[in-house]
N, CA, C and O atoms as CSV, one atom per row, in Angstrom:
chain,resi,resn,atom,element,x,y,z
A,1,MET,N,N,-18.272,-0.860,2.807
A,1,MET,CA,C,-16.827,-0.883,3.034
A,1,MET,C,C,-16.298,0.525,3.266
A,1,MET,O,O,-16.878,1.513,2.815
A,2,LYS,N,N,-15.211,0.586,3.961
A,2,LYS,CA,C,-14.592,1.875,4.240
A,2,LYS,C,C,-13.450,2.113,3.263
A,2,LYS,O,O,-12.574,1.264,3.098
A,3,GLU,N,N,-13.467,3.272,2.618
A,3,GLU,CA,C,-12.426,3.575,1.641
A,3,GLU,C,C,-11.205,4.149,2.339
A,3,GLU,O,O,-11.306,5.132,3.072
A,4,ILE,N,N,-10.074,3.547,2.113
A,4,ILE,CA,C,-8.827,4.009,2.731
A,4,ILE,C,C,-7.828,4.316,1.634
A,4,ILE,O,O,-7.461,3.437,0.854
A,5,ILE,N,N,-7.389,5.559,1.576
A,5,ILE,CA,C,-6.392,5.936,0.576
A,5,ILE,C,C,-5.008,5.608,1.127
A,5,ILE,O,O,-4.538,6.240,2.073
A,6,VAL,N,N,-4.375,4.626,0.533
A,6,VAL,CA,C,-3.075,4.189,1.035
A,6,VAL,C,C,-1.973,5.117,0.556
A,6,VAL,O,O,-1.192,5.637,1.353
A,7,ALA,N,N,-1.920,5.315,-0.722
A,7,ALA,CA,C,-0.877,6.183,-1.269
A,7,ALA,C,C,-1.461,6.983,-2.423
A,7,ALA,O,O,-2.166,6.445,-3.276
A,8,GLU,N,N,-1.163,8.248,-2.437
A,8,GLU,CA,C,-1.687,9.099,-3.491
A,8,GLU,C,C,-0.559,9.946,-4.055
A,8,GLU,O,O,0.258,10.492,-3.314
A,9,ASN,N,N,-0.528,10.045,-5.374
A,9,ASN,CA,C,0.510,10.817,-6.057
A,9,ASN,C,C,1.912,10.297,-5.734
A,9,ASN,O,O,2.854,11.077,-5.591
A,10,LEU,N,N,2.039,8.997,-5.622
A,10,LEU,CA,C,3.350,8.391,-5.387
A,10,LEU,C,C,3.710,7.533,-6.590
A,10,LEU,O,O,2.837,6.949,-7.233
A,11,THR,N,N,4.997,7.464,-6.887
A,11,THR,CA,C,5.450,6.659,-8.014
A,11,THR,C,C,6.360,5.551,-7.520
A,11,THR,O,O,6.662,5.471,-6.329
A,12,LYS,N,N,6.795,4.701,-8.429
A,12,LYS,CA,C,7.636,3.574,-8.045
A,12,LYS,C,C,8.980,4.031,-7.504
A,12,LYS,O,O,9.688,3.257,-6.861
A,13,GLU,N,N,9.338,5.289,-7.762
A,13,GLU,CA,C,10.611,5.773,-7.242
A,13,GLU,C,C,10.569,5.913,-5.725
A,13,GLU,O,O,11.611,5.900,-5.070
A,14,TYR,N,N,9.374,6.046,-5.169
A,14,TYR,CA,C,9.258,6.275,-3.732
A,14,TYR,C,C,9.121,4.974,-2.958
A,14,TYR,O,O,9.719,4.815,-1.895
A,15,PHE,N,N,8.342,4.054,-3.483
A,15,PHE,CA,C,8.238,2.791,-2.776
A,15,PHE,C,C,8.018,1.659,-3.761
A,15,PHE,O,O,7.414,1.840,-4.819
A,16,LYS,N,N,8.511,0.504,-3.399
A,16,LYS,CA,C,8.405,-0.670,-4.268
A,16,LYS,C,C,7.210,-1.532,-3.877
A,16,LYS,O,O,6.546,-2.118,-4.732
A,17,SER,N,N,6.952,-1.600,-2.602
A,17,SER,CA,C,5.846,-2.420,-2.132
A,17,SER,C,C,5.416,-1.953,-0.750
A,17,SER,O,O,6.087,-1.138,-0.116
A,18,PHE,N,N,4.306,-2.474,-0.302
A,18,PHE,CA,C,3.868,-2.142,1.039
A,18,PHE,C,C,3.271,-3.380,1.685
A,18,PHE,O,O,2.784,-4.286,1.009
A,19,LYS,N,N,3.321,-3.394,3.015
A,19,LYS,CA,C,2.792,-4.537,3.743
A,19,LYS,C,C,1.691,-4.057,4.686
A,19,LYS,O,O,1.766,-2.953,5.226
A,20,TYR,N,N,0.682,-4.882,4.878
A,20,TYR,CA,C,-0.322,-4.550,5.867
A,20,TYR,C,C,-0.750,-5.815,6.591
A,20,TYR,O,O,-0.838,-6.895,6.007
A,21,LYS,N,N,-1.011,-5.649,7.875
A,21,LYS,CA,C,-1.354,-6.788,8.714
A,21,LYS,C,C,-2.838,-6.735,9.047
A,21,LYS,O,O,-3.357,-5.693,9.445
A,22,LYS,N,N,-3.507,-7.852,8.883
A,22,LYS,CA,C,-4.937,-7.901,9.160
A,22,LYS,C,C,-5.299,-9.271,9.714
A,22,LYS,O,O,-5.065,-10.301,9.082
A,23,GLU,N,N,-5.870,-9.255,10.897
A,23,GLU,CA,C,-6.315,-10.486,11.542
A,23,GLU,C,C,-5.189,-11.500,11.647
A,23,GLU,O,O,-5.383,-12.686,11.380
A,24,GLY,N,N,-3.994,-11.022,12.044
A,24,GLY,CA,C,-2.881,-11.931,12.238
A,24,GLY,C,C,-2.207,-12.365,10.956
A,24,GLY,O,O,-1.254,-13.143,10.988
A,25,LEU,N,N,-2.689,-11.872,9.827
A,25,LEU,CA,C,-2.085,-12.243,8.553
A,25,LEU,C,C,-1.343,-11.053,7.973
A,25,LEU,O,O,-1.847,-9.930,7.985
A,26,THR,N,N,-0.159,-11.302,7.471
A,26,THR,CA,C,0.634,-10.240,6.861
A,26,THR,C,C,0.680,-10.456,5.356
A,26,THR,O,O,1.115,-11.504,4.878
A,27,LYS,N,N,0.231,-9.460,4.625
A,27,LYS,CA,C,0.236,-9.567,3.168
A,27,LYS,C,C,1.163,-8.518,2.583
A,27,LYS,O,O,1.252,-7.400,3.091
A,28,GLU,N,N,1.845,-8.881,1.526
A,28,GLU,CA,C,2.731,-7.942,0.845
A,28,GLU,C,C,2.236,-7.750,-0.583
A,28,GLU,O,O,2.093,-8.711,-1.339
A,29,VAL,N,N,1.981,-6.511,-0.936
A,29,VAL,CA,C,1.479,-6.207,-2.274
A,29,VAL,C,C,2.514,-5.396,-3.029
A,29,VAL,O,O,2.960,-4.348,-2.560
A,30,THR,N,N,2.891,-5.882,-4.189
A,30,THR,CA,C,3.864,-5.164,-5.006
A,30,THR,C,C,3.152,-4.121,-5.857
A,30,THR,O,O,2.104,-4.391,-6.444
A,31,VAL,N,N,3.725,-2.943,-5.916
A,31,VAL,CA,C,3.123,-1.869,-6.703
A,31,VAL,C,C,3.211,-2.203,-8.183
A,31,VAL,O,O,4.298,-2.229,-8.760
A,32,ALA,N,N,2.074,-2.453,-8.786
A,32,ALA,CA,C,2.041,-2.828,-10.197
A,32,ALA,C,C,1.348,-1.769,-11.037
A,32,ALA,O,O,1.375,-1.827,-12.266
A,33,LEU,N,N,0.723,-0.796,-10.368
A,33,LEU,CA,C,0.038,0.259,-11.102
A,33,LEU,C,C,0.997,1.396,-11.390
A,33,LEU,O,O,2.184,1.325,-11.072
A,34,ASP,N,N,0.466,2.442,-11.997
A,34,ASP,CA,C,1.315,3.587,-12.319
A,34,ASP,C,C,1.654,4.380,-11.072
A,34,ASP,O,O,2.530,5.243,-11.107
A,35,GLY,N,N,0.975,4.102,-9.975
A,35,GLY,CA,C,1.307,4.736,-8.712
A,35,GLY,C,C,0.644,6.085,-8.514
A,35,GLY,O,O,0.860,6.740,-7.494
A,36,ILE,N,N,-0.163,6.507,-9.483
A,36,ILE,CA,C,-0.805,7.812,-9.333
A,36,ILE,C,C,-1.854,7.756,-8.230
A,36,ILE,O,O,-1.954,8.677,-7.420
A,37,SER,N,N,-2.625,6.693,-8.196
A,37,SER,CA,C,-3.636,6.541,-7.159
A,37,SER,C,C,-3.729,5.081,-6.758
A,37,SER,O,O,-3.965,4.214,-7.599
A,38,PHE,N,N,-3.544,4.809,-5.478
A,38,PHE,CA,C,-3.573,3.440,-4.994
A,38,PHE,C,C,-4.510,3.368,-3.797
A,38,PHE,O,O,-4.302,4.058,-2.799
A,39,LYS,N,N,-5.527,2.547,-3.895
A,39,LYS,CA,C,-6.513,2.482,-2.825
A,39,LYS,C,C,-6.759,1.041,-2.414
A,39,LYS,O,O,-6.631,0.120,-3.221
A,40,ILE,N,N,-7.114,0.859,-1.152
A,40,ILE,CA,C,-7.477,-0.462,-0.648
A,40,ILE,C,C,-8.856,-0.364,0.003
A,40,ILE,O,O,-9.107,0.522,0.820
A,41,TYR,N,N,-9.735,-1.274,-0.365
A,41,TYR,CA,C,-11.049,-1.331,0.253
A,41,TYR,C,C,-11.057,-2.529,1.202
A,41,TYR,O,O,-11.177,-3.678,0.777
A,42,ASP,N,N,-10.929,-2.236,2.485
A,42,ASP,CA,C,-10.818,-3.309,3.460
A,42,ASP,C,C,-11.196,-2.763,4.827
A,42,ASP,O,O,-11.604,-1.608,4.954
A,43,GLY,N,N,-11.059,-3.581,5.823
A,43,GLY,CA,C,-11.344,-3.150,7.183
A,43,GLY,C,C,-10.136,-2.470,7.791
A,43,GLY,O,O,-9.317,-1.888,7.080
A,44,GLU,N,N,-10.026,-2.544,9.111
A,44,GLU,CA,C,-8.897,-1.914,9.779
A,44,GLU,C,C,-7.623,-2.687,9.485
A,44,GLU,O,O,-7.627,-3.917,9.434
A,45,PHE,N,N,-6.546,-1.963,9.293
A,45,PHE,CA,C,-5.271,-2.622,9.055
A,45,PHE,C,C,-4.140,-1.680,9.412
A,45,PHE,O,O,-4.331,-0.467,9.504
A,46,ILE,N,N,-2.968,-2.242,9.611
A,46,ILE,CA,C,-1.776,-1.457,9.912
A,46,ILE,C,C,-0.958,-1.336,8.638
A,46,ILE,O,O,-0.567,-2.338,8.040
A,47,LEU,N,N,-0.704,-0.096,8.228
A,47,LEU,CA,C,0.023,0.121,6.978
A,47,LEU,C,C,1.454,0.527,7.261
A,47,LEU,O,O,1.715,1.398,8.091
A,48,VAL,N,N,2.378,-0.113,6.563
A,48,VAL,CA,C,3.792,0.217,6.699
A,48,VAL,C,C,4.348,0.485,5.315
A,48,VAL,O,O,4.500,-0.432,4.508
A,49,LEU,N,N,4.651,1.748,5.043
A,49,LEU,CA,C,5.239,2.090,3.753
A,49,LEU,C,C,6.736,1.847,3.801
A,49,LEU,O,O,7.421,2.281,4.727
A,50,GLU,N,N,7.234,1.149,2.793
A,50,GLU,CA,C,8.660,0.864,2.731
A,50,GLU,C,C,9.302,1.771,1.697
A,50,GLU,O,O,8.982,1.691,0.511
A,51,ASN,N,N,10.197,2.624,2.137
A,51,ASN,CA,C,10.920,3.486,1.210
A,51,ASN,C,C,12.035,2.687,0.561
A,51,ASN,O,O,13.073,2.432,1.171
A,52,GLN,N,N,11.807,2.298,-0.680
A,52,GLN,CA,C,12.813,1.534,-1.411
A,52,GLN,C,C,13.126,2.278,-2.696
A,52,GLN,O,O,12.523,2.025,-3.739
A,53,LEU,N,N,14.070,3.191,-2.611
A,53,LEU,CA,C,14.430,3.975,-3.788
A,53,LEU,C,C,15.081,3.075,-4.828
A,53,LEU,O,O,16.001,2.317,-4.522
A,54,LEU,N,N,14.599,3.166,-6.050
A,54,LEU,CA,C,15.150,2.322,-7.115
A,54,LEU,C,C,16.332,3.003,-7.771
A,54,LEU,O,O,16.931,2.449,-8.692
């Protein structure tokens, strides 16, 4: 698998969730971790960071 660093050193103040499209499917993942390091192990995908200041 290819390691893709989606967001690093980001907290919930910067974004609430992110969406990525893969093979015609759109998935939305809510940030549930501390946000210090967020990684996705997957194939090619389009990443869209949503700036949702809390």
